[in-house]
C-alpha positions, 0 to 999 in steps of 0.5 A, a space after each residue: 024795093 029801093 031805087 037809085 036815080 042819077 040824072 047824069 047822062 054822058 054824051 059825046 061832048 063830055 069826053 076830055 082829051 087824054 091827059 099827060 098825067 093820071 091821078 085817081 082820087 078815092 072819090 072818082 071813077 075814070 071811064 075811058 073811051 077807046 076806038 079799036 082801029 089801031 095801026 099794025 105797029 100799035 098792035 105790035 107794041 101792045 102785044 109786046 107787053 102781054 104775058 103768055 096767057 094773053 098771047 095764047 088767048 089772042 091766038 085763039 081768036 079765029 076772026 082777025 077783027 076779034 083778035 084785033 079788038 082783044 089786043 087793043 083793049 088789053 093793051 090799053 088796059 095795061 097802058 093805063 094801069 101802068 100809068 096809074 100805078 107808075 109801072 111799065 105795062 109789061 111788068 103787070 101780072 093778072 089773075 082771074 076770078 072763076 067767072 074769068 074777070 081779070 084782076 091785078 095780082 096782090 103785089 101790084 095793089 099797094 094802091 088798091 085800084 079796081 078796073 072793069 072793061 067792055 067792048 062792042 063793035 069797034 069801041 071799048 070802055 075801060 073804068 078805073 077806081 080805088 077801093 070800090 067794086 065797079 062794072 061797065 058795059 057798052 053795046 052797039 045799038 042795032 035797030 033791026 035787033 029782035 029783042 023780045 025773045 032775049 028780053 022774055 028770057 033774061 029781063 024781069 016781068 016789069 022790064 019786059 012790060 016797059 019795053 013793050 010799052 015803048 013806041 017801036 022806034 025806041 024799042 031797040 035803044 030801050 033794049 040795049 039800055 036795059 041790057 047794058 045797065 043789067 050787065 054793068 050791075 052784074 059785073 060790079 057784083 062779080 057774080 056772073 051768071 050766078 046772079 040771075 038777070 030777072 032778080 033785079 030791075 033797071 029802067 029802060 025808057 030812053 030819055 028818062 033817069 036811070 034807075 036800079 031797083 033791088 034788095 041792095 040797090 042803096 049800095 050802088 050808083 048807076 050812071 048811063 053812058 053815051 060814048 058815041 051816038 051809035 052806042 049805049 053804055 052803063 057804069 055801076 059803082 059801089 057807094 054813093 060818094 063818087 063822081 065820074 070823069 070821062 076820058 078819050 084815049 089816044 096813043 101817047 105819041 099822038 096825044 
């Protein structure tokens, strides 16, 4: 097995203020932290940029909290893509992969930007890069989460062994470290559930360097993310020649 190691663990002090001008170099991945608690007028502004499919999806959510999270995440995605591409957010149009992953239609790809999005319990991460596949994932760490049943089903045997070897106070964090790292890799590969989670391995011991082990692991770089003390996350990007930057999104009128 090959292994990728990265000692860069982002933390709450690494997220820079929302810049006025966005420039995305070929050797960068930008990760944006977005807290999803927006005012109603901000929600209305986001929805005004949506296409019919996005409005229909928003209206299918039964819980207001879930609808709110979708609207903010998709609205910020449109805003940031518009800023990177010098287009208005409402002009952008998306298509979807068989797994439901959104991507920009070909007419908007004069600059070959790629993106990925994840959100959990009021916080979202959005990642952007040029000419490379990527995946991002974030999860709220629930200390009372019953992890072993899910781990036995979706983790590799070595990951289950590593999880069981952790001291009890670290097991919840270890579980979510593993889950986010695996999800980010699967999303970067773009294969969804067609790529069984037990067919590759990641490290999960808190405080230790993150590792990705698998047949194509030299193709990817894995970085851990700590957007908030209550959350853990992961970023996987294609290639080894990129550097991450971390941004803290705020509404433009308040920036």
